[in-house]
Residue, then its C-alpha position, 0 to 999 in steps of 0.5 A: m668199613a675198614s679203611n683198607e677193606a674201602r680203598i680195595v672195594l673201590a680201586l675195585q668199583a674203579y677198576q670194573r668201571n675201568e678208571f684205570r688202564s690195569v689194576r697196577a694203576a689203580t692199586i698204585a692211586f687207592e694205595v693198595v697191595p695188587k695181590t689181594l686187588g687181583r685176587r678179589l678182581r677173581g672171586t676171592p672176599s674179604k675175610l670178612d664176608f669169607t664163611s667157614p665151612h666148620r661154621k656151628l651155627t648159622s648167621t641168626e644164630e650168632t645174630t641171636i646171642v650178639n643181642w642175648i650178649k648187649s640185651i644182658d650187660q643193657r640189663g647189668m648182669p655182665p656177659t661173661q665168657s662162660l655164660i655165652h659158651q651155654m648159650a650157644e651151645i643151647l643153641l647147637k642143639q636146638h639146630v643139629g639135635s645131638i649132644l655131641l656136636k660140642l663147640g671148642a675151648n676157644w671158641v667164645g673168644r673167636f665169635i666176640s672176635r668178630y664182631p668188635d662191638l661185643r669186647m669185652 
């Protein structure tokens, strides 16, 4: 968990346990942005926890791709963006059953940015 995210979670928990009289006091104590803590109190998820409605692959399919990337990397085969895109397209076709639905040209870059341990 990123240190900023950890501070937000701790501030949220402390406020909910009534350790602070106000949101402002919690934000000062944990050095977080008041607007962010307010949004979290209203139920808005963090960017890491948010799932886009435009997401094309399921969490299981994404986990499969991550494991596949790690597997081929361990065997000495470089996981190129082209290979990752092809594997994702195969999973998408099996999932959706349509050849019309495609992944965008920048899908691999965005996918890798969500998984820091995969950065090439």
